[in-house]
C-alpha positions as CSV (number, residue, x, y, z in Angstrom):
1,M,104.2,110.5,136.1
2,K,104.6,112.3,132.6
3,C,102.3,115.3,133.4
4,P,103.6,118.8,134.5
5,F,102.4,119.7,138.2
6,V,100.0,122.4,137.0
7,R,98.2,120.1,134.8
8,A,98.3,117.1,137.0
9,I,96.5,119.3,139.7
10,A,93.7,119.7,137.4
11,Y,93.3,116.2,136.3
12,F,93.8,115.0,139.8
13,D,90.8,116.9,141.0
14,R,88.7,115.9,137.9
15,Y,89.4,112.1,138.8
16,L,88.2,112.7,142.2
17,E,85.1,114.6,141.1
18,S,84.3,112.0,138.6
19,L,84.1,109.2,141.3
20,P,80.3,108.2,141.8
21,V,78.5,109.5,145.0
22,S,78.0,106.6,147.2
23,E,74.4,105.5,147.8
24,R,75.2,103.7,151.2
25,G,77.3,106.5,152.9
26,Q,78.3,110.1,152.8
27,G,81.4,110.3,150.1
28,R,82.3,108.7,147.0
29,E,82.8,105.2,145.9
30,L,86.1,104.0,145.1
31,R,87.3,100.7,144.0
32,L,90.2,99.3,145.6
33,R,92.4,96.4,144.0
34,A,94.9,94.1,146.0
35,P,97.1,92.1,143.7
36,L,97.4,88.6,145.0
37,A,101.1,88.7,143.8
38,A,101.7,90.7,147.1
39,L,101.0,87.4,148.7
40,G,103.6,85.6,146.6
41,L,100.8,84.0,144.5
42,P,101.4,83.8,140.9
43,G,99.4,85.2,138.1
44,E,97.2,88.4,137.6
45,L,94.5,87.6,140.3
46,A,93.3,90.3,142.5
47,L,90.7,91.3,145.0
48,D,88.6,94.1,144.3
49,R,86.4,95.9,146.9
50,D,84.6,99.1,147.0
51,V,84.9,101.5,149.7
52,V,83.2,104.9,150.6
53,T,85.7,107.7,150.4
54,S,85.8,111.1,151.7
55,F,88.2,113.9,150.6
56,E,88.9,117.3,152.2
57,P,91.5,119.7,150.6
58,L,94.9,120.0,152.6
59,T,94.8,122.9,154.8
60,E,98.5,123.7,154.7
61,P,100.0,122.1,151.4
62,R,103.9,122.4,151.4
63,G,105.6,124.0,148.5
64,L,104.5,122.7,145.0
65,E,102.1,120.2,146.4
66,H,98.6,119.7,146.1
67,G,96.1,117.1,147.7
68,V,93.5,115.8,149.8
69,S,93.1,114.3,153.3
70,I,91.3,110.9,152.3
71,G,89.6,108.3,154.4
72,W,87.9,105.2,153.4
73,K,85.8,102.5,155.0
74,P,84.4,99.2,153.5
75,E,81.0,99.4,152.0
76,G,78.6,96.7,153.4
77,T,79.9,94.3,156.1
78,A,83.3,93.6,154.6
79,A,85.9,93.0,157.1
80,L,88.5,95.6,155.8
81,P,90.4,98.2,157.4
82,V,89.2,101.8,157.9
83,F,92.0,104.3,156.3
84,R,92.9,107.7,157.1
85,G,95.8,109.7,155.5
86,T,96.8,112.1,152.7
87,L,96.8,111.6,148.7
88,R,99.2,114.2,147.1
89,V,100.4,115.3,143.8
90,T,103.8,117.1,143.9
91,A,106.1,118.6,141.2
92,A,109.1,116.5,140.3
93,T,110.5,118.1,137.2
94,P,109.0,120.8,134.7
95,K,107.3,117.9,132.8
96,S,106.5,115.4,135.6
97,S,104.7,115.1,138.8
98,L,104.8,112.3,141.7
99,L,101.6,111.0,143.4
100,S,102.0,109.7,147.0
101,L,99.5,108.1,149.6
102,E,100.4,108.3,153.1
103,G,98.4,107.3,156.3
104,D,97.2,104.8,158.8
105,Y,94.8,102.2,158.9
106,E,93.1,100.1,161.8
107,P,92.7,96.4,161.1
108,P,89.3,95.0,161.5
109,L,88.5,92.2,164.1
110,G,90.6,93.3,167.0
111,A,93.2,90.9,168.1
112,V,92.6,88.4,165.2
113,G,92.8,91.3,162.7
114,K,96.1,92.6,164.2
115,A,97.6,89.1,164.0
116,F,96.4,89.0,160.2
117,D,97.9,92.3,159.5
118,A,101.2,91.5,161.0
119,T,101.5,88.3,158.9
120,V,99.7,89.2,155.6
121,G,97.4,92.2,156.0
122,R,100.4,94.8,155.8
123,R,101.5,93.3,152.6
124,I,97.9,93.5,151.1
125,A,97.5,97.2,152.2
126,E,100.8,98.4,150.8
127,S,100.0,96.6,147.4
128,T,96.5,98.3,147.5
129,G,97.9,101.7,148.0
130,D,100.5,101.1,145.3
131,E,97.7,99.9,142.8
132,L,95.7,103.1,143.6
133,L,98.5,105.2,142.8
134,K,99.4,103.3,139.6
135,M,95.8,103.7,138.5
136,L,95.5,107.3,139.3
137,A,98.9,107.9,137.5
138,E,97.7,106.1,134.5
139,W,94.5,107.8,134.5
140,I,96.2,111.3,134.7
141,E,98.7,110.5,132.0
142,T,96.2,109.1,129.7
143,K,94.1,112.2,129.9
144,Y,97.0,114.7,129.6
145,A,98.2,112.8,126.4
146,T,94.9,112.6,124.7
147,E,93.4,116.2,125.7
148,E,96.6,117.8,125.2
149,P,98.6,116.1,122.8
150,H,100.2,119.2,121.4
151,I,102.2,119.7,124.7
152,S,102.2,116.4,126.2
153,R,105.1,115.3,123.7
């Protein structure tokens, strides 16, 4: 993304702090989006779901890296996976940074959920992660360009 690492850190943290506090559980609310194109369906349709998200600072970031341990669980009774992993921003070049999301999830519904995950669910999970990274990168780039136009060019 087009934002220097030092500035990306500030916007990354600001985005996480801007998420609303969940009324249903401890954590913050995050809307996840799964484009149906991941299933080979045409068009711009997507499934949106709210999750309760928790963040903890990384205890041992590597080099030019900043991030959080992240976990989420569905709000309400939705049959969605519980996720645990890391969300990081790292330096790429003097004027750009990279975002990454790594982790594991447990499909809901036992054996049925594992079968669904093997056929379709994994693609949905990967596209959901990609969408989260895309949305966060766009948010950071927009804030950087509008709040610091004199150096963002």
